[in-house]
Backbone as a printed PyTorch tensor [residue, N CA C, xyz], in Angstrom:
tensor([[[142.8840,  99.1920, 109.2070],
         [141.4850,  98.8210, 109.3050],
         [140.6470,  99.9960, 109.8580]],

        [[141.2080, 100.6900, 110.8410],
         [140.5060, 101.8340, 111.4100],
         [140.2990, 102.9210, 110.3650]],

        [[141.2740, 103.1140, 109.5290],
         [141.1940, 104.1320, 108.4910],
         [140.1040, 103.7900, 107.4660]],

        [[139.9600, 102.5170, 107.1380],
         [138.9470, 102.0890, 106.1790],
         [137.5540, 102.3300, 106.7540]],

        [[137.3670, 102.0070, 108.0350],
         [136.0630, 102.2110, 108.6720],
         [135.7280, 103.6950, 108.7360]],

        [[136.6920, 104.5220, 109.0790],
         [136.4620, 105.9610, 109.1510],
         [136.1260, 106.5340, 107.7750]],

        [[136.8290, 106.0720, 106.7450],
         [136.5460, 106.5390, 105.3840],
         [135.1350, 106.1270, 104.9640]],

        [[134.7230, 104.9210, 105.3520],
         [133.3830, 104.4500, 105.0330],
         [132.3250, 105.2960, 105.7400]],

        [[132.5660, 105.6150, 106.9950],
         [131.6240, 106.4340, 107.7490],
         [131.5320, 107.8360, 107.1520]],

        [[132.6500, 108.4040, 106.7640],
         [132.6460, 109.7330, 106.1390],
         [131.8710, 109.6900, 104.8260]],

        [[132.0480, 108.6360, 104.0530],
         [131.3220, 108.5040, 102.7870],
         [129.8180, 108.4030, 103.0330]],

        [[129.4260, 107.6620, 104.0700],
         [128.0020, 107.5470, 104.3900],
         [127.4210, 108.8830, 104.8430]],

        [[128.1770, 109.6200, 105.6350],
         [127.7010, 110.9170, 106.1030],
         [127.5410, 111.8810, 104.9320]],

        [[128.5010, 111.9070, 104.0480],
         [128.4120, 112.8010, 102.8900],
         [127.2410, 112.4250, 101.9810]],

        [[127.0300, 111.1350, 101.8120],
         [125.9040, 110.6740, 101.0000],
         [124.5750, 111.0660, 101.6430]],

        [[124.4990, 110.9250, 102.9620],
         [123.2790, 111.3070, 103.6740],
         [122.9960, 112.7940, 103.5760]],

        [[124.0440, 113.6010, 103.6820],
         [123.8690, 115.0540, 103.5690],
         [123.3980, 115.4220, 102.1670]],

        [[123.9990, 114.8040, 101.1630],
         [123.5940, 115.0910,  99.7840],
         [122.1450, 114.6650,  99.5350]],

        [[121.7570, 113.5100, 100.0620],
         [120.3830, 113.0420,  99.8710],
         [119.3890, 113.9440, 100.5930]],

        [[119.7600, 114.4250, 101.7630],
         [118.8710, 115.2970, 102.5220],
         [118.6560, 116.6210, 101.8030]],

        [[119.7170, 117.1850, 101.2560],
         [119.5480, 118.4590, 100.5440],
         [118.7440, 118.2720,  99.2680]],

        [[118.9210, 117.1410,  98.5910],
         [118.1390, 116.8800,  97.3780],
         [116.6650, 116.7150,  97.7210]],

        [[116.3650, 116.0300,  98.8180],
         [114.9810, 115.8020,  99.2110],
         [114.3070, 117.1070,  99.6140]],

        [[115.0090, 117.9430, 100.3560],
         [114.3880, 119.1960, 100.7780],
         [114.1710, 120.1250,  99.5870]],

        [[115.0490, 120.0990,  98.6140],
         [114.8550, 120.9060,  97.4130],
         [113.6850, 120.3830,  96.5910]],

        [[113.5400, 119.0660,  96.5230],
         [112.4630, 118.4720,  95.7310],
         [111.1060, 118.7720,  96.3440]],

        [[111.0030, 118.7400,  97.6680],
         [109.7070, 118.9970,  98.2850],
         [109.3410, 120.4720,  98.1980]],

        [[110.3250, 121.3370,  98.1280],
         [110.0180, 122.7620,  98.0270],
         [109.5140, 123.1220,  96.6300]],

        [[109.9920, 122.4370,  95.6090],
         [109.6230, 122.7610,  94.2310],
         [108.3680, 122.0330,  93.7690]],

        [[108.2410, 120.7630,  94.1290],
         [107.1390, 119.9500,  93.6230],
         [106.0230, 119.9040,  94.6530]],

        [[104.8360, 120.2620,  94.2290],
         [103.6830, 120.2080,  95.1110],
         [102.7700, 119.0920,  94.6510]],

        [[102.1950, 118.4060,  95.6010],
         [101.2990, 117.3050,  95.2980],
         [ 99.9380, 117.8790,  94.9360]],

        [[ 99.4070, 117.4230,  93.8230],
         [ 98.0990, 117.8870,  93.3640],
         [ 97.0860, 116.7960,  93.6760]],

        [[ 96.0280, 117.1520,  94.3540],
         [ 94.9860, 116.2000,  94.6950],
         [ 94.1210, 115.9590,  93.4750]],

        [[ 93.8660, 114.6890,  93.1860],
         [ 93.0540, 114.3380,  92.0230],
         [ 91.6010, 114.7250,  92.2530]],

        [[ 90.9920, 115.2610,  91.2380],
         [ 89.5810, 115.6220,  91.2960],
         [ 88.7700, 114.5440,  90.5900]],

        [[ 87.5020, 114.4900,  90.8750],
         [ 86.6640, 113.4760,  90.2330],
         [ 86.5100, 113.7490,  88.7430]],

        [[ 86.7040, 114.9870,  88.3190],
         [ 86.5930, 115.2850,  86.8950],
         [ 87.7800, 114.7310,  86.1090]],

        [[ 88.8330, 114.3250,  86.8100],
         [ 90.0010, 113.7850,  86.1300],
         [ 89.9000, 112.2720,  85.9390]],

        [[ 88.8830, 111.6390,  86.5060],
         [ 88.7320, 110.1920,  86.3920],
         [ 88.2480, 109.8190,  84.9930]],

        [[ 88.5720, 108.6130,  84.5090],
         [ 88.0980, 108.2020,  83.1880],
         [ 86.5760, 108.0300,  83.1810]],

        [[ 85.9870, 108.4120,  82.0940],
         [ 84.5310, 108.3230,  81.9510],
         [ 84.2130, 107.1090,  81.0880]],

        [[ 83.3830, 106.1960,  81.5700],
         [ 83.0400, 105.0180,  80.7520],
         [ 82.2110, 105.4260,  79.5480]],

        [[ 82.4510, 104.7800,  78.4160],
         [ 81.7360, 105.1290,  77.1960],
         [ 80.5760, 104.1790,  76.9180]],

        [[ 80.4560, 103.0850,  77.6550],
         [ 79.3600, 102.1400,  77.4510],
         [ 78.2540, 102.4130,  78.4580]],

        [[ 77.0530, 102.0210,  78.0870],
         [ 75.9230, 102.1590,  79.0020],
         [ 76.1110, 101.2080,  80.1780]],

        [[ 75.7850, 101.6290,  81.4000],
         [ 75.9800, 100.7540,  82.5530],
         [ 75.0900,  99.5230,  82.5390]],

        [[ 73.9510,  99.5940,  81.8390],
         [ 73.0460,  98.4340,  81.7980],
         [ 73.2260,  97.6160,  80.5240]],

        [[ 74.3300,  97.7470,  79.8310],
         [ 74.6020,  96.9960,  78.5950],
         [ 74.8980,  95.5460,  78.9530]],

        [[ 74.0950,  94.5820,  78.4730],
         [ 74.3460,  93.1780,  78.8280],
         [ 75.6180,  92.6260,  78.1650]],

        [[ 76.0260,  93.2170,  77.0630],
         [ 77.2220,  92.7460,  76.3790],
         [ 78.4920,  93.4010,  76.9200]],

        [[ 78.3430,  94.4370,  77.7200],
         [ 79.4690,  95.1590,  78.3190],
         [ 80.4470,  95.6330,  77.2590]],

        [[ 79.9480,  96.3130,  76.2640],
         [ 80.7630,  96.8920,  75.1700],
         [ 81.5540,  95.8440,  74.4070]],

        [[ 80.9980,  94.6480,  74.3130],
         [ 81.6840,  93.5960,  73.5780],
         [ 82.7380,  92.8690,  74.3970]],

        [[ 82.8600,  93.1750,  75.6680],
         [ 83.8610,  92.4990,  76.4890],
         [ 83.3680,  91.1530,  76.9900]],

        [[ 82.0680,  90.9070,  76.8790],
         [ 81.5200,  89.6230,  77.3480],
         [ 81.7450,  88.5040,  76.3540]],

        [[ 82.0000,  88.8290,  75.0900],
         [ 82.2300,  87.8000,  74.0580],
         [ 83.7060,  87.5060,  73.9460]],

        [[ 84.0160,  86.3650,  73.3960],
         [ 85.4410,  85.9960,  73.2490],
         [ 85.9530,  86.2800,  71.8910]]])
């Protein structure tokens, strides 16, 4: 029983080490890009359209 617990702990430690190295490599390569307002979708309908581009009808 002691051997099984020790093997489980070793497996968890190895998994944690592997996950930590993968995470540190991922953060070094991938940079977060902040969204700009020019990247937002632009509405094609007039804001004062009472029909709302045909979405008001069924």
